[in-house]
N, C-alpha and C positions, 0 to 999 in steps of 0.2 A: 653278506651273510652266507656262510656255507657250512654244512654239517652233515653228519651221518648218524642215524639213530635206528632203533629197533621198531619195526612195524607194530608189534604187539604192545610195547610200552606207549608208543605214540597214540595208538587207537584207544587204549585204556584212559590215558590222560585227556584226550579230546572228549571222550564220553563224560568224564567227570566235569570239566570246565564248561562244557556246552550247556549244562543244566542252569548256568547263570547267564546264558546269552538271551537277550531280549527276543521274545516271540514276535512282538509288534514294536520294533524299535522306533524311538522318537528321532533318532539320527542314524543314518546308514552304518556308521562304524560300530554301533552297538549290536549289529547282527554278526559282527566279526569276532574272532578270537585273536588275542595278541600273542605273538611268538617272539621270544627274546632269547637269542643265543649268546652264551658267554664263554669265550675261549679260556678265560682264567680259571673258571670253576669246572669247565667241561660239562655244562648242563644246558638243557633247553627248557625254558620256562613258558608255560601256557596260562593265559588269563582270560576269563569270561566275566563280564560285568554289565548288569542292566540298570545301574545307578541305585538299586536297592540291595541286591545280593551280588557279591563278588566271590569267585573261587579261583585260586591260583595253585598250580602244582608244577613240579619240574621232573625231568627225567635225564638220565645220563646220555651224553651225546659226544661224538668226536667232532668238536667244533674247530674248523679250520680258520674261520674268520667270524668275529662277533657281529651282531646286528639285530634289528628288530623290524617287524612288519605285522600288519593285521590281515587275516584272510577270512573269507566267508565261512562261518562255523559249519553250517550244514553241508555245503559243497565239499569243503576240505575233509570233514569227517566221513562223508559217504565214499569219497575216493580212497582215503587211507584204509578204511575198514574193509574194502574189497580187495586190497592188494595182498599178495602172499605173505604169510607170517614168517616164511623161511628167508625172505629177501630183506636185506637192510635197505633203508630209504635214505636217499640223498636229497637234501633241500638246499637250493642255492638261489640267491637274489643279489644282483649287482648293487653297488652303492648308488643311492638316489633313485633306484628303480622301484616300481610297484608291481612287478610281475615275478612270481616265484616258480621255479622249475622243480618238479618233484620226479625223481628217477628211482625206479626199482628194476628188478631183473626182467619184469614183464613189459616194461615200457616207460614212457615219459609223459608227464602231464604238466600243463602250464595253467596257472591261476593268477588272475589280477586281484591285487589286494588294495589296501589303503595305508597311508603312512602311519607309523606307530605314534607319531606326535598327535594325531587326531583322537587317539584312544584316551578316555578319561582315566586319571590316576585313581588307583584304589585308595580308599581312606585308611591307610595302614597306621593309625595312631597307636603307638606302643609306649606311651609315657606312663610313668608310675610303676608300681609293682603289680605284675600279673597275678591272676588267680590260677593256680596250678591244680588241675582236676584230673582224676582218674578217668580215662576215656570210657572204659567198660561201665563204670558207674553212671556216667552221664548218659550213655546209650540206654541203660536200663530206665533211667528217669524219663527220658524223652519218649520211649516206647509206651510207658505207662500213662502218659498224659496228652500227647499230641492229638489223639483221636477225639478228645473232649473239647478242643478249641472250636470256636465258631467259624463258619464259612461266610457269614454275613458281614460284608464290608461296612454296613451301616453301624455295626457294633465293633468299630475298629480296634478298641482296646482288647476285646475278647478273641480277636483273630490270632493272638499270640499266646505263648507260654511264659508264665512268670517264673523267673529264676531268682531265688534269694538264698543268701549264705549267712550263717552265723555259727560261731564255734568251729567245729570240724564237720559240719553238715551242709548239704545242699538240699533245697526243697524245690521241686518242680510242681507247678499248678496250672490247670487249664479249665475253663468253664465256657459254656455257650449259653448260659442262662437257664438251661434245663437240667444239666448235670455238671458235676465238678469232680475232677480227678486230681488227687494230691499224692505225690510220691516223695517220701523223705529218704535221703541217702546219707547215712551217718558216716560212711567211709569215702565220700566223694573227693575230699581234698587230698591231693598227693602228699605223701609223708614229708614232714618238714614245712608244709605250707600253712599259712594263716589266712583266715578270711578277712579281707580289708573291709572297712566301713566307709560309707559315704560321709558321715560325720561322727562325732563322738557318741550320738544316741541311736542313729539309724543304721541298721545292718544293711550291707550291700544288697541291692535288688534291681532287677532290670526285666523288662518285658520285650521279648524278641518274636518277630513274626513266625508263625508256624511253618510257612514255606521255607524260610531260611533254616529253621531247626530240623526240618525233614531232610534237607540236603546235608546238614551236619551229621545227623544220625546215619545217613547213607554212607557218607565219607568215612566216618569212624568205624562202621560195621564192615566196610569193604576191605579194610586192611587191619585186622586185629593186631594190636601191639601193646606192650606194657608201658610204652613211653607216655608220660602224662602230657596233657595239652595245656597251653597257656591262653588264658582269656583276658583280654583288655576291654575296658568299657569307658568311653569318653565322648562327650559332645554328640550324643545321639547315635553312636556307632558302637558295635561290638566287633572285635577282631579275635579270631581263634587261630592260633599257630599250633600245628601238630605235624610231627615228622617233617616232610618237605612240602606240606600243604598249608594253604592259608584260606580261611573263609571270613569274609567281612559282611556285615549286615547292618542296616539301619535298625534302630530300636523304635518301639511304639511309645509315643509321648502320652502322659497322663498317669493318674494314680490308679493302680490296679485295685479292684474291689477287695475289701477285707473278707476274704473267703472263710477265714476261721470263725467268723461270727455266724456263718450259715450252718455250721456243724453242731447238732444238738449235743448237750453235755450228758444227757441221760436218755435211756430208752426203756419203754415198758414192755416191749416185745422183742424177742430174739429167736432167730431161726438158723440152725446150723445144718448144712446139707453138703453132700459130695459135689465138688465143683464140676467134675466131668459129667456126672449123671444129670445135673441141673442144666448144663450147657447143651447136652444132647437132647434132652426133653424140650427145652426152649426152641432149639433149631427145628425140631419136628413140628411143634405147635405153630411155629412162625410161618409155616407154609400156608396155614389157614389165616393167621392174623394178618398177613400181608395182603390178603384178598379184600380186606375191609379197611381197618384203621391202624394196623400194627399193634393193637392192644392185647396184652395177655393178662389173665387174672391169676393171682396166687392166693390160695385159701389155706391157711394153716389150721391144723387139727391136732392140738397138743395132746389130747387124750389118746388119739390113735397113733401118734408119733409119725405123722405124714404131712406132706404139703401137696395140694392139688394144683396143677398147672393147666389152664384151659384158655381157649379162644373161641369166640363166636363170630363167624363171618356171615353177615346178613345175606339171605337168599343163596348162600353157597354151602354152608355146613358148619359144623363145630367139632371140636376135639378136646380131649383132656387126658392128662396122665397123672399118676400118683407116685411120689417119691418118698422114701424114708427120710425123716428129718427129726432133729432134736429141737423141740419148740419150748420156749419159755414165755410166760405171760398168757393173756387171753387169746382165743381164736380171733383171726382177722381175715378179711378179704380186701386185697389191695391190688391195683392194676398199674401196669407200666407199659411204656413203649418197649416192645421186645428187642429192638435193635440197641437201645440204650443199655438194657440189661446184659445182652450178649457182648457188647463192647467192653463193659466193665469186667465181665468174667474172663474174657480173653487176655486181659491185662494182668490177671492173677495167675501165679504158678503153683500156689499151695493146693494140697489135695482137698481141703475142705474150706468152705467160705461161710461167713456169717452175715445174714441180712438182719439189720436192726431198724426198728421204726417205733413210732408212738401211736400212729393212727393212719387211716386210709387216705388222708389228704395232706399229711405232713411229710417232710423229707425222710427218705430211707437211705441208710448207709450200708454199703457192701464192702467187706474187708476180708483178707485172708486170715484163717485161724492160725494162731501161733506166731504171727509177725506183728506184734503190738505196734500199731500206729505207723508202720512203714508205708502202707498204701491204704488210702481212703477214697472211696468212690461214692459220692452222694448223687442220688437221682430222684427227681421229683415224680411222685405218682400221678397217674391220670385219673381224673374224677370219672366214676362210672355210675350209670343209672341203675337203680334196683330193677 
């Protein structure tokens, strides 16, 4: 194998695929990145794979002779990133050898690798018709839901985001048992695409680990493009093809909770408030709330057209603020984990938000005003003592 490539492009590609390299590998080769040079296409392909998440990308290269080898991801990345961006890099490795020579204008480095044959194959299942999605829409859906997934591995099914398709829409949903974020994307399918179904009655649906989707969101955000992505799902794996990049991930087995049943059909109380003002007030009050139990109280005052936001930190102090609000229904005092409220507000871009509830101990729903049903954030209140 022998090739010449750009230091900048190689560094960028290494940073991308290294996110799929195992931190604590069960086999030494999983700490490596796979390099595959192809003289026919004039490209160098890089692959990282930890048996759960796989990322593959490629970059243009002047390939003199084809070949493949794996190199330690961290060492290789650290060396390449420190070389001059003005200098082209030459990579060479003799047939049957396991040592790669890296040459730039500043000097020469030699690294010992492992045979490409030892590297596990990516599960690139691409049978059937792919789902073609608008990349920007998917990014929007992931950003609106990823934060609500669980970090508790004991709740395996809740550590992912549930993706479901029907008609021309994609729905992303995540819950950790205390809050639920649902983003509906009516324009997610690329023009001319149709949503496939698992069978005649069941719309397509899959639950993907949040870690994998965070990397997908990062990948799609890093290089904005109008090119749609292709998603394949089969035998416990999803494969996403986009531009010259590939991401593969296992899926999470099990039936995702019927989260639609959690959403109340009717509300007796409704509070409309400026999103930025509410976010700023909560962030100020959170300074005190975090000293004790992260709990903030909201007290609606319909006759005054205000909502009071307050926190009491035992043996530390207390604070409260008043905001203008349009309130419907009777006055109510309700408490929440301030971090849960702020997470939901940061997922909304509308100028005004509506908080709807029926009582101080029943689920409350936060949503943007003027975007009917596109984003719904349910959060469970905290019971407070009088």
